[in-house]
ZAKE-150803 format. One line per 5 residues: number of its first residue (from 0); for each residue y, x, z of N, C-alpha, C. Coordinates in steps of 0.02 Angstrom, whole numbers, plus 50000, padded with zeros to 5 digits. Each point is the difference from the previous one (the first is absolute). Layout:
NUM> Y/X/Z/Y/X/Z/Y/X/Z; ... .
//
This chain:
0> 47859/48282/50439/50059/50019/49961/50052/49944/50005; 50061/50017/50023/50051/49948/50007/50031/49984/49932; 50046/49951/50001/50028/49975/49938/50041/50053/49963; 50040/50040/50036/50041/50051/49968/49958/50054/49967; 49945/50021/50034/49955/50049/49971/49965/49972/49939 .
5> 49983/49936/50002/49968/49969/49943/50046/49997/49940; 50063/49984/50012/50048/49999/49945/50010/50069/49970; 50004/50051/50043/50010/50068/49975/49940/50023/49959; 49940/49984/50026/49939/50019/49964/49996/49964/49933; 50019/49936/49999/49999/49962/49937/50051/50029/49951 .
10> 50059/50020/50025/50051/50028/49956/49977/50065/49968; 49968/50043/50040/49975/50064/49974/49946/49986/49947; 49957/49952/50014/49947/49982/49953/50030/49976/49934; 50051/49958/50003/50031/49973/49939/50037/50055/49961; 50030/50048/50037/50034/50056/49966/49949/50041/49961 .
15> 49942/50013/50031/49948/50038/49965/49974/49963/49939; 49991/49935/50008/49974/49960/49945/50050/49997/49942; 50064/50000/50017/50052/49994/49948/50040/50065/49993; 49965/50056/50009/50036/50064/50000/50036/50014/49934; 49972/49976/49944/50034/50011/49936/50068/49966/49999 .
20> 50004/49941/50031/50063/49964/50002/50052/50035/50043; 49976/50036/50051/50045/50032/50047/50016/50073/49982; 49967/50027/49950/50011/50071/49983/50073/50013/49979; 50026/49957/49957/50069/50010/49977/50049/49994/50059; 49987/49952/50043/50043/49991/50059/49998/50062/50044 .
25> 49940/50025/50013/49992/50058/50044/50034/50062/49970; 49990/50012/49935/50031/50058/49968/50076/49995/50000; 50026/49940/49989/50073/49990/50001/50028/50018/50068; 49967/49975/50052/50023/50015/50068/49995/50075/50015; 49944/50030/49982/49988/50071/50014/50052/50044/49967 .
30> 50011/49990/49935/50048/50042/49964/50072/49988/50024; 50017/49937/50010/50069/49984/50019/50017/50029/50069; 49957/49988/50048/50015/50024/50067/49990/50075/50008; 49958/50030/49959/49996/50073/50000/50067/50029/49978; 50029/49970/49948/50066/50022/49978/50053/49990/50054 .
35> 49999/49941/50031/50050/49985/50052/49992/50045/50061; 49939/50008/50024/49989/50043/50058/50020/50072/49984; 49981/50023/49941/50018/50068/49981/50076/50010/49998; 50035/49952/49969/50073/50004/49995/50032/49998/50070; 49977/49954/50042/50031/49992/50065/49987/50060/50045 .
40> 49938/50026/49999/49985/50059/50040/50041/50059/49976; 50008/50007/49934/50038/50056/49973/50074/49995/50021; 50030/49941/49989/50071/49992/50015/50015/50003/50074; 49952/49983/50042/50011/50003/50073/49983/50068/50030; 49955/50037/49969/49977/50063/50030/50036/50061/49972 .
45> 50006/50006/49934/50027/50061/49970/50074/50009/50016; 50045/49950/49988/50070/50009/50018/50010/50014/50075; 49961/49967/50042/50005/50013/50072/49980/50071/50016; 49947/50024/49967/49978/50069/50011/50054/50050/49979; 50033/49987/49944/50052/50045/49976/50062/49998/50044 .
50> 50014/49944/50032/50062/49992/50037/49991/50000/50076; 49939/50012/50024/49990/49994/50072/50039/50052/50040; 50010/50060/49970/50040/50051/50035/50073/49978/50004; 50025/49971/49946/50069/49975/50000/50007/49943/50050; 49952/49955/50001/50004/49942/50044/49995/50019/50074 .
55> 49970/50058/50014/49993/50022/50070/50061/50038/50025; 50047/50018/49955/50059/50038/50022/50050/49954/50035; 50038/50028/50047/50052/49960/50033/50055/49982/49951; 50029/49942/50009/50051/49975/49953/50070/50023/50018; 50009/50037/50055/50067/50015/50024/50025/50068/49978 .
60> 49967/50032/49951/50021/50067/49978/50030/49996/49930; 50056/50036/49991/50031/50007/49934/50009/50074/49986; 49977/50024/49944/50013/50069/49978/50050/49998/49943; 50057/50034/50010/50054/50000/49951/50013/50070/49973; 50015/50004/49936/50019/50062/49968/50071/49992/49974 .
65> 50044/50048/50015/50071/49992/49982/50010/49993/49925; 50057/49971/49981/50015/49992/49928/50005/50067/49965; 49986/50000/49936/50010/50060/49961/50075/50015/49996; 50017/50062/49986/50070/50021/49995/50037/49955/49951; 50058/49976/50023/50041/49959/49956/49990/49926/50010 .
70> 49944/49979/50030/49987/49929/50009/50034/49973/50063; 50010/50042/50049/50030/49978/50062/50031/50060/50035; 50057/49991/50031/50034/50055/50034/49972/50008/50070; 50007/50059/50030/49978/50010/50070/50032/49949/50047; 50063/49981/49985/50033/49951/50043/49964/49933/49998 .
75> 49979/49979/49940/49964/49937/49994/49932/50003/50036; 49968/50059/49995/49936/50008/50034/50010/49995/50075; 50052/50033/50026/50014/49998/50072/50015/49928/50022; 50039/49965/49960/50017/49930/50018/49938/49957/50003; 49955/50011/49953/49938/49961/50000/49958/50016/50062 .
80> 49993/50064/50016/49961/50019/50059/50033/49974/50064; 50066/50004/50004/50035/49974/50059/49989/49925/50007; 49999/49964/49945/49987/49928/50002/49930/49987/50027; 49951/50039/49976/49931/49991/50023/49994/50017/50074; 50036/50051/50022/49996/50021/50070/50022/49945/50048 .
85> 50043/49955/49977/50026/49948/50042/49950/49942/50010; 49947/49999/49960/49951/49947/50007/49961/50008/50066; 49985/49946/50033/49961/50006/50063/49929/50023/49987; 49973/50037/50048/49930/50024/49998/49986/50041/49937; 50050/50038/49978/49993/50039/49938/50013/50073/50015 .
90> 49957/50044/49975/50009/50072/50008/49993/50034/49932; 50040/50053/49991/49999/50037/49937/49983/50072/50015; 49957/50028/49959/49985/50071/50003/50016/50030/49932; 50043/50051/50000/50015/50036/49938/49958/50063/50000; 49963/50011/49948/49957/50059/50001/49983/50022/49929 .
95> 49979/50061/49996/49974/50026/49936/49926/50014/50007; 49983/50038/50052/49931/50023/50007/49970/49966/50061; 49961/49948/49989/49973/49962/50057/49951/50042/50040; 49966/50047/49967/49954/50044/50037/50037/50041/50052; 50059/50024/49982/50040/50038/50048/50019/49956/50058 .
100> 50022/49939/49985/50019/49954/50054/49942/49987/50048; 49941/49988/49972/49943/49985/50043/49978/50062/50038; 50004/50058/49967/49980/50062/50032/50045/50016/50059; 50066/49989/49992/50048/50015/50052/50010/49942/50048; 49966/49944/49986/50005/49941/50042/50073/49977/50008 .
105> 50035/49998/49943/50069/49979/50002/50012/49929/49975; 49947/49965/49984/50010/49931/49977/50035/49959/50054; 50057/49972/49982/50036/49959/50047/50046/50037/50047; 49999/50068/50000/50044/50039/50042/50072/49994/49973; 50049/50003/50045/50070/50003/49980/50026/50069/50020 .
110> 50016/50041/49951/50025/50067/50015/50040/50027/49942; 50044/50045/50015/50040/50034/49949/49995/50075/50013; 49983/50038/49949/49995/50072/50009/50036/50032/49940; 50044/50046/50015/50043/50026/49947/49977/50068/49974; 49937/50008/49988/49976/50056/49960/49934/49981/49969 .
115> 49981/50034/49947/49938/49985/49965/49944/50042/50029; 49938/49986/49977/49943/50037/50026/49948/50008/49946; 49964/50056/49999/49943/50006/49955/49944/49955/50025; 49957/49977/49956/49949/49952/50019/49951/50028/50051; 49992/50066/50003/49950/50030/50045/50024/50003/50072 .
120> 50064/49986/50013/50025/50008/50068/49980/49941/50043; 50005/50011/50065/49975/49951/50047/50050/49948/50021; 49999/49984/50066/50039/49945/50026/50075/50014/49996; 50039/49945/50000/50073/50005/50002/50024/49970/50066; 50061/50016/50017/50030/49969/50058/50017/49927/49983 .
125> 49990/49956/50048/50018/49930/49989/50075/49988/50011; 50035/50053/50021/50070/49991/50016/50044/50004/49938; 50062/49980/50008/50047/50002/49944/50035/50068/49998; 49994/50033/49943/50034/50064/49991/50073/49987/49980; 50044/50044/50021/50069/49995/49977/50006/50038/49935 .
130> 50036/49971/49953/50009/50033/49935/50052/50055/50007; 49982/50059/49981/50045/50057/50001/49998/50035/49932; 50051/50038/49987/49999/50041/49940/49957/50062/50015; 49938/49998/49979/49952/50051/50022/49995/50056/49949; 50050/50040/49996/49997/50063/49963/50022/50055/50048 .
135> 49987/50060/49980/50018/50055/50045/50072/50022/49990; 50038/49962/49963/50070/50016/49991/50014/50044/49940; 49950/50036/49977/50010/50044/49943/49963/49977/49938; 49953/49953/50010/49959/49976/49944/50019/49928/49984; 50014/49987/49939/50016/49932/49977/49944/49976/49954 .
140> 49988/49935/50001/49949/49971/49956/50026/49999/49928; 49958/50021/49955/50020/50002/49929/49997/49931/49968; 49954/49958/50025/49994/49932/49973/49967/49956/50052; 50001/49934/49986/49968/49954/50047/49924/50008/50001; 49972/50032/49950/49928/50010/49998/49979/50066/50032 .
145> 50047/50036/50028/49985/50065/50031/49982/49991/50073; 49958/50044/50025/49984/50002/50071/50004/50072/50024; 50012/50008/50064/50000/50065/50032/49947/49999/50055; 49955/50048/49999/49945/50002/50047/50011/50052/50054; 49975/49985/50058/49993/50051/50052/49949/50051/49976 .
150> 50015/50064/50007/49960/50053/49970/49928/49997/50022; 49988/49992/50064/49931/50000/50025/49962/49940/49973; 50032/49942/49998/49969/49941/49972/49984/50010/49926; 50047/50028/49964/49990/50014/49929/49939/50045/49989; 49994/50053/50040/49944/50046/49992/49933/49965/50011 .
155> 49997/49957/50051/49938/49964/50015/49981/49953/49942; 50048/49961/49977/49986/49952/49947/49982/50035/49934; 50032/50056/49988/49984/50039/49940/49928/50026/50004; 49980/50021/50060/49933/50027/50009/49946/49947/49990; 50012/49940/50023/49949/49947/49994/50005/49962/49934 .
160> 50047/50019/49957/50002/49972/49932/50039/49937/49992; 50040/49980/50050/50041/49939/49992/50063/50013/49960; 50020/50061/49995/50058/50018/49959/49975/50032/49936; 50017/49969/49944/49979/50026/49935/50062/50004/49956; 50009/50058/49969/50058/50010/49956/50065/49985/50037 .
165> 50001/50018/50064/50059/49990/50042/50021/49927/50003; 49950/49956/49996/50012/49928/50002/49953/49968/50051; 50023/49948/50035/49958/49967/50050/50018/49926/50002; 49950/49958/50015/50011/49929/50011/50018/49990/50074; 50051/49960/50012/50021/49987/50069/50000/49925/50014 .
170> 49990/49983/50063/49999/49931/50023/50056/49991/50051; 50038/49947/49991/50058/49989/50043/49992/49935/50038; 49991/50002/50066/49995/49938/50039/50067/49965/50004; 49998/49934/50001/50060/49963/50018/49978/49945/50048; 50045/49952/50014/49985/49954/50054/49945/49950/49982 .
175> 49979/49996/49937/49947/49955/49981/49935/50035/49984; 50003/50061/49980/49938/50032/49978/50013/50070/49974; 49969/50018/49946/50004/50068/49973/50016/49996/49925; 50050/50037/49979/50016/50007/49930/49966/50064/49974; 49977/49998/49940/49979/50062/49968/50056/50021/49952 .
180> 50029/50058/50013/50052/50025/49956/49969/50033/49939; 50036/49999/49945/49973/50034/49942/49996/50075/50015; 49959/50038/49963/49990/50071/50016/50066/50038/50009; 50003/50040/50053/50061/50037/50017/49992/50074/49982; 50054/50027/49973/50001/50071/49984/50025/50039/50060 .
185> 49962/50050/50021/50019/50039/50059/50054/50050/49978; 50059/49990/50028/50057/50042/49982/49998/50068/50035; 49985/49998/50064/49999/50063/50038/49967/49987/50067; 49993/50052/50039/49974/49995/50068/50050/50032/50048; 49997/49980/50062/50043/50031/50051/49958/50019/50059 .
190> 50022/50052/50034/49964/50024/50059/50017/49956/50059; 49969/50016/50057/50015/49963/50061/50074/50003/50015; 50027/49944/50019/50070/49997/50019/50008/49939/50044; 50061/49989/50020/50011/49941/50042/49986/49936/49961; 50000/50003/49933/49987/49940/49961/49925/49987/49992 .
195> 49960/50052/50004/49928/49990/49991/49963/49995/50066; 50025/50034/50051/49964/50000/50064/50015/49938/50041; 50056/49969/49988/50016/49942/50040/50049/49955/49963; 50003/49940/50022/50051/49953/49976/50018/49956/50059; 50050/49960/49995/50020/49959/50057/49983/49928/49987 .
200> 49977/49967/50052/49988/49928/49998/50040/49969/50056; 50056/49970/49983/50043/49969/50050/50015/50047/50057; 50013/50061/49983/50018/50049/50050/49942/50038/50030; 49938/49976/49989/49942/50035/50027/49974/50050/49950; 49969/50052/50025/49974/50051/49955/49930/49981/49977 .
205> 49988/50009/49935/49934/49985/49971/49961/50065/49994; 49944/50003/50033/49958/50059/49994/49962/50000/49935; 49982/50058/49975/49963/50004/49938/50045/50014/49941; 49969/50006/49942/50036/50020/49940/50018/49940/49957; 50058/50005/49968/50016/49957/49944/49975/50037/49939 .
210> 49950/49973/49965/49966/50038/49948/50034/49998/49933; 50032/49944/49984/50027/49991/49933/50071/49973/50005; 50044/50025/49958/50069/49977/49999/50014/49967/49933; 50034/49943/50002/50018/49962/49940/50074/49985/50001; 50030/49989/49941/50070/49979/49999/50007/49932/50034 .
215> 50055/49990/50035/50009/49937/50036/50001/49940/49952; 50022/50011/49938/50003/49944/49952/49931/49970/49988; 49948/50039/50011/49932/49975/49988/49985/49941/50046; 50032/49998/50059/49984/49947/50047/50038/49936/49985; 50041/50000/49949/50036/49940/49981/49951/49951/49968 .
220> 50005/49937/50018/49954/49949/49975/50002/49993/49925; 50059/50004/49971/50006/49995/49928/49961/50056/49965; 50006/50060/50028/49964/50056/49969/49925/49989/50005; 49977/49978/50058/49928/49990/50009/49974/49947/49952; 50037/49946/49993/49977/49946/49957/49998/50020/49927 .
225> 50045/50044/49981/50004/50020/49929/49956/50059/49984; 49978/50037/50050/49964/50063/49987/49932/50004/50033; 49976/49946/50027/49935/50001/50034/49956/49943/49975; 49936/50010/50005/49952/49948/49984/49980/49966/50065; 50019/49937/50008/49989/49967/50064/49980/49928/49988 .
230> 49977/49968/50052/49982/49929/49995/50004/49969/50070; 49995/49935/50002/50004/49964/50063/49935/49961/50012; 49981/49998/50062/49949/49952/50021/50032/49953/50050; 49997/49936/49986/50033/49950/50042/49946/49956/50032; 50004/49992/50066/49955/49956/50036/50040/49939/50021 .
235> 49983/49943/49973/50040/49940/50014/49960/49937/49985; 50012/49947/50040/49968/49936/49983/50032/49967/49939; 50054/50030/49975/50034/49972/49941/49986/50043/49939; 49939/50027/49995/49983/50049/49949/50013/49973/49929; 49978/49940/49986/50007/49973/49932/50074/49992/49981 .
240> 50041/49975/50047/50071/49991/49986/50034/50068/49989; 49982/50049/50041/50029/50067/49993/49983/50029/49932; 49938/49993/49979/49980/50029/49936/50036/49965/49942; 50011/49935/50005/50037/49965/49947/50071/50027/49996; 50032/50009/50058/50068/50027/50000/50001/50072/49974 .
245> 49949/50038/50019/49997/50070/49978/49993/50005/49925; 49961/49956/49971/49992/50002/49927/50065/49980/49965; 50038/49955/50031/50065/49984/49972/50047/50060/50003; 49991/50043/50051/50040/50060/50007/49972/50058/49960; 49952/49986/49957/49970/50050/49954/49955/50050/50035 .
250> 49977/49984/50060/49950/50042/50032/49933/49989/49966; 49959/50052/50001/49930/49990/49983/49962/49991/50065; 49941/49971/49996/49962/49993/50062/49948/49946/49996; 49964/49994/50054/49948/49949/50004/49988/49983/50073; 49967/49945/50010/49982/49978/50067/49932/49967/49998 .
255> 49959/50012/50051/49937/49963/50003/50010/49925/49999; 50058/49977/50024/50013/49928/49999/50001/49974/49929; 50032/50037/49954/50001/49979/49930/49932/50009/49968; 49967/50056/50016/49934/50011/49972/49951/49945/50022; 50006/49981/50064/49958/49946/50024/50017/49934/49966 .
260> 50065/49989/49990/50021/49938/49966/49973/49999/49928; 50002/50058/49966/49974/50003/49932/49924/49989/50000; 49966/50028/50050/49927/49990/50004/49984/49927/50011; 50038/49968/50045/49989/49929/50013/50017/49958/49939; 50052/50020/49963/50017/49964/49938/49943/50003/49950 .
265> 49969/50059/49995/49942/50007/49955/49944/49954/50021; 49989/49996/50066/49947/49957/50024/50016/49926/49989; 50065/49983/50006/50019/49931/49985/49989/49984/49926; 50015/50048/49957/49987/49990/49929/49925/49990/49988; 49959/50037/50038/49928/49991/49993/49979/49930/50021 .
270> 50032/49974/50051/49984/49931/50022/50017/49950/49945; 50058/50009/49969/50019/49956/49944/49951/50007/49942; 49981/50063/49985/49952/50011/49946/49934/49965/50015; 49976/50007/50062/49938/49967/50019/50006/49924/49995; 50059/49974/50017/50009/49928/49995/49996/49975/49929 .
275> 50034/50034/49954/49998/49980/49929/49930/50008/49971; 49968/50057/50014/49932/50011/49974/49953/49947/50027; 50007/49984/50064/49956/49950/50030/50010/49932/49967; 50064/49982/49988/50015/49935/49969/49970/49995/49930; 50011/50052/49960/49974/49999/49931/49924/50001/50000 .
280> 49971/50041/50045/49927/50003/50004/49972/49933/50023; 50035/49968/50045/49979/49935/50025/49996/49950/49942; 50051/49999/49957/50000/49953/49944/49943/50015/49951; 49992/50065/49983/49946/50018/49954/49931/49984/50029; 49992/50016/50064/49935/49987/50031/49987/49925/50006 .
285> 50053/49962/50015/49991/49927/50005/49976/49971/49934; 50030/50023/49945/49978/49976/49934/49928/50021/49985; 49984/50062/50019/49932/50025/49988/49950/49962/50042; 50018/49987/50063/49954/49963/50044/49991/49929/49976; 50054/49971/49974/49993/49932/49975/49950/49997/49943 .
290> 50001/50051/49956/49951/50004/49946/49930/50012/50027; 49995/50042/50050/49934/50014/50030/49970/49938/50031; 50042/49964/50037/49975/49939/50032/49984/49946/49948; 50038/49998/49947/49986/49951/49947/49931/50014/49969; 49985/50064/49989/49934/50017/49973/49945/49982/50049 .
295> 50012/50016/50064/49950/49983/50051/49990/49925/50004; 50054/49963/49995/49996/49927/50002/49960/49973/49941; 50011/50029/49942/49964/49979/49940/49926/50013/50007; 49982/50058/50027/49930/50017/50007/49965/49957/50053; 50038/49972/50047/49968/49964/50056/50017/49926/50000 .
300> 50020/49973/49944/50020/49930/49999/49941/49954/50016; 49939/50019/49979/49942/49958/50015/49987/49999/50075; 50005/50058/50032/49989/50005/50073/50051/49956/50037; 50062/50003/49978/50052/49961/50033/49987/49925/49991; 49984/49981/49939/49986/49929/49986/49941/49976/50040 .
305> 49947/50041/50006/49941/49980/50037/50016/49991/50074; 50041/50046/50028/50018/49994/50071/50040/49936/50011; 50044/49984/49955/50039/49939/50008/49957/49938/49991; 49952/50004/49954/49955/49943/49989/49955/49988/50060; 49984/50054/50036/49958/49994/50059/50040/49984/50063 .
310> 50064/49986/49992/50040/49978/50057/50041/50053/50034; 50006/50057/49968/50041/50053/50030/50073/49980/50004; 50029/50007/50058/50070/49980/50009/50046/50053/49968; 50059/49979/49978/50048/50049/49972/50016/50057/50048; 50007/49984/50064/50016/50052/50049/49943/50050/50005 .
315> 49938/49976/50002/49942/50044/50006/49995/50047/49939; 50008/49972/49940/49995/50041/49940/50058/50051/49998; 50060/49978/50019/50057/50046/50002/49987/50058/50048; 49973/49985/50059/49986/50052/50049/49948/50050/49974; 49950/49975/49965/49948/50045/49973/50029/50049/49949 .
320> 50039/49974/49953/50027/50044/49948/50055/50046/50027; 50037/49976/50050/50050/50042/50031/49968/50058/50037; 49945/49988/50034/49964/50053/50036/49973/50051/49950; 49972/49977/49944/49976/50047/49950/50057/50044/49973; 50057/49969/49987/50058/50038/49976/50023/50052/50051 .
325> 50001/49979/50063/50020/50047/50054/49953/50060/50003; 49936/49988/49995/49951/50054/50004/50007/50049/49941; 50005/49972/49940/50005/50044/49941/50065/50040/50001; 50056/49966/50013/50064/50034/50000/50005/50049/50059; 49975/49979/50058/50001/50045/50058/49960/50064/49987 .
330> 49942/49992/49968/49959/50060/49985/50037/50046/49952; 50033/49971/49950/50038/50042/49952/50058/50036/50034; 50035/49965/50045/50057/50031/50035/49977/50056/50046; 49947/49988/50038/49974/50052/50046/49975/50061/49962; 49965/49988/49944/49975/50057/49961/50057/50040/49970 .
335> 50052/49967/49975/50058/50036/49973/50035/50040/50054; 50005/49972/50060/50031/50037/50056/49959/50061/50018; 49934/49993/50001/49956/50056/50015/50007/50056/49948; 50004/49981/49937/50007/50050/49946/50065/50039/50008; 50055/49966/50012/50066/50033/50005/50005/50042/50063 .
340> 49974/49976/50056/50002/50039/50062/49960/50065/49991; 49942/49996/49968/49961/50060/49988/50038/50048/49953; 50033/49973/49949/50038/50043/49954/50058/50034/50037; 50035/49963/50043/50055/50030/50038/49975/50051/50050; 49941/49988/50028/49971/50049/50047/49982/50065/49964 .
345> 49974/49994/49940/49985/50060/49961/50063/50038/49982; 50053/49964/49982/50064/50033/49985/50029/50033/50062; 49992/49967/50057/50024/50028/50063/49964/50065/50016; 49934/50002/49988/49961/50060/50011/50021/50055/49952; 50011/49982/49937/50022/50049/49949/50068/50030/50020 .
350> 50046/49957/50023/50066/50024/50019/49996/50047/50059; 49958/49984/50048/49994/50043/50059/49970/50067/49982; 49949/50001/49957/49968/50063/49981/50049/50045/49963; 50042/49971/49958/50045/50040/49958/50066/50016/50033; 50026/49956/50042/50067/50011/50029/50001/50000/50076 .
355> 49944/49983/50031/49996/49994/50073/50045/49944/50027; 50021/49955/49956/50041/49944/50022/49954/49940/50012; 50017/49962/50052/49959/49941/50017/50036/49938/49975; 49969/49967/49951/50028/49938/49973/49978/49942/50043; 50049/49961/50021/49986/49939/50039/49992/49942/49951 .
360> 49938/49976/49993/49987/49943/49955/50019/49937/50038; 50047/49963/49973/50028/49944/50038/50021/49943/49954; 50004/49942/50030/50030/49942/49968/50054/49974/50047; 50058/49984/49973/50054/49973/50041/49985/49927/50017; 50031/49974/50052/49990/49929/50016/50018/49954/49941 .
365> 50051/50019/49961/50019/49958/49943/49943/49998/49948; 49968/50058/49989/49945/50002/49952/49941/49958/50024; 49984/50008/50064/49944/49962/50028/50013/49925/49995; 50061/49979/50016/50018/49929/49996/49996/49975/49928; 50025/50040/49953/49997/49981/49929/49929/49991/49976 .
370> 49957/50049/50016/49931/49997/49978/49963/49941/50032; 50011/49990/50065/49967/49944/50033/50022/49933/49971; 50065/49995/49985/50026/49938/49970/49969/49988/49932; 49995/50053/49960/49969/49994/49934/49927/49979/50005; 49964/50035/50044/49929/49985/50008/49989/49927/50021 .
375> 50038/49980/50050/49991/49932/50026/50020/49947/49949; 50059/50010/49970/50024/49949/49953/49957/49995/49938; 49979/50058/49973/49958/49999/49940/49932/49968/50015; 49972/50020/50056/49933/49975/50017/50001/49925/50012; 50045/49978/50042/50003/49929/50017/50021/49958/49939 .
380> 50053/50023/49966/50025/49961/49943/49948/49996/49944; 49967/50055/49985/49951/50000/49947/49939/49959/50019; 49979/50008/50062/49942/49961/50022/50014/49925/49999; 50059/49981/50023/50018/49929/50001/50007/49973/49928; 50029/50042/49957/50008/49979/49930/49932/49989/49968 .
385> 49953/50046/50012/49933/49994/49974/49967/49937/50026; 50008/49989/50065/49968/49941/50031/50031/49935/49974; 50066/50000/49992/50033/49939/49975/49979/49984/49929; 49996/50052/49959/49977/49988/49931/49927/49978/49998; 49962/50026/50047/49929/49981/50002/49993/49925/50016 .
390> 50046/49974/50040/49996/49929/50018/50018/49954/49941; 50031/50028/49949/50019/49960/49942/49943/49995/49949; 49945/50032/50013/49944/50000/49953/49972/49930/49992; 49990/49979/49939/49971/49934/49986/49924/50005/50009; 49975/49962/50048/49929/50006/50018/49955/49982/49941 .
395> 50013/49943/49967/49956/49976/49947/49998/50049/49941; 50060/50020/49977/50003/50045/49943/49969/50067/50016; 50009/50023/50062/49971/50064/50019/49925/49997/50000; 49971/49945/50028/49927/49993/50002/49972/49991/49930; 50036/49960/49957/49977/49991/49931/50001/50067/49963 .
400> 50053/50038/50010/50006/50064/49967/49944/50047/50021; 49984/49997/50064/49946/50043/50025/49933/49979/49971; 49989/49932/49992/49938/49976/49971/49994/50020/49928; 50054/49996/49962/49998/50020/49930/49985/50075/49993; 50030/50040/50044/49986/50072/49997/49927/50014/50015 .
405> 49973/49964/50049/49930/50010/50018/49955/49980/49942; 50017/49943/49966/49961/49977/49943/50001/50052/49944; 50061/50026/49988/50007/50050/49946/49960/50063/50016; 49999/50019/50063/49962/50060/50019/49925/49989/49990; 49977/49938/50016/49928/49987/49995/49977/49995/49928 .
410> 50045/49976/49955/49981/49993/49930/50009/50064/49959; 50032/50047/50030/50011/50063/49963/49935/50036/49990; 49990/50030/49940/49938/50036/49986/49991/50060/50047; 49940/50010/50020/49985/50055/50046/49965/50056/49963 .
//
C-alpha cells in the first residue's frame, strides 16, 4: 500500500471513528447542495424547455398587424411600408390568409390581378391585368360591397354551398399577397358576353372566364386598408429595428427576435438569481460549517494534542484533517447531486407520459462554474480553517483535560 492509499484509508477510518462529529457537517452539506442543485437544475431546464421553440425560430421575421381605425391613416401606413421596402435584403409580404398563399404558391410572387376570386378556384395568371370598367353597360353597382357574378360561376358556387344568403367571401390578390375582402353581397348575375368570356391584357386576348366583377374603387389602396383585414410579414436582418419603428407607428405585431430577446432576458435574470442565492447560501453554509468544525475540533482535541506531542508536524496534521473534510463534504455533494438528478429524471418521465414533451435536464456553464467554485472554496477554506484551529490546541491542557475526564469516568458508579 503506497503513501496516498494509506492516508486515504486512515482518513476513512478516522471519519468512521468520529462519525458523530461529522454528522452535522454531512447533513449541512447534503441539505444545502440538494437545495442548490434543485434550484439550478430547475432554473436551467424548465425555462429553456418552455422557450426552446422560440429560441429555434429565425430572428429575421416580423409579423405586423395594421393600426386600428383612427390610430393611423392609410397614407402613414404606406409611408412606413415604403420606408421598410428601401432597406437592403428586406422583403415584405402583405397577406390575410397564409394558407391560401401557400396553397397557391404565391409567397414572394410579384403580380397584380384586377378581379377577385372565390377560395375554391384554381390558379391565376401571373400577368398584369388591365383595369377596365367591367360592367355590361346596363348594370351599375349599387354599393362598393356589391359584386356581379358570371351566371355559370354563380350556379356552380351556389350548388356547392359557397354562396349563402346571396353572400360570399372573396379574396383579392395584389402585388404582395392576398387580401380577404369582407363578405360581399351578390347584386346580380350576367350571362356570357364579351366581358365574361374574355378580357384584354396589353392588347392580347385572355382565354377563359372572368368570374366575378367588382367596382373599380375596391382596388384603391385606401379602400383596401380601411375595409380589409390584412397583415404584413417582413423578412429582414433588421427585424428588431423594424418592429420598434412599427410599434411607434401604432402597429401591432411581434417578432421571434423580440421573443428570443425576452427569453434570453429571463435566462439572464435566472443567472442573477442563482448568483444571489449562491452568495447567501455560501454565507449561511460557511457559518454552519464553522460551527460543525468547531464541534469536531472540541471532540478531537485530545487526538490532536497527542499527535502533536508525538511529533506530528503542522503540515501533516493539516493534510490529515483537510482530507477528512474533503471526503465528508464530497460525499454529501455527490449524494445531493444524485438525489436531484433522480428527481428531475422522474419529473422528465412524468412530463413525457402526460404531454409527450421531452424535457432536457441541463445545467448551464455558468451554473456548473458557480457550483464548482462553491464546492472548492467551501471545502478548502473549511478544511484549512479546521486544520489551523487544530494547530492552536494547547497540548498540556488538552492532555490534562483528557486525563481528568478519564478519571471522572472511572470513578463514576457503575
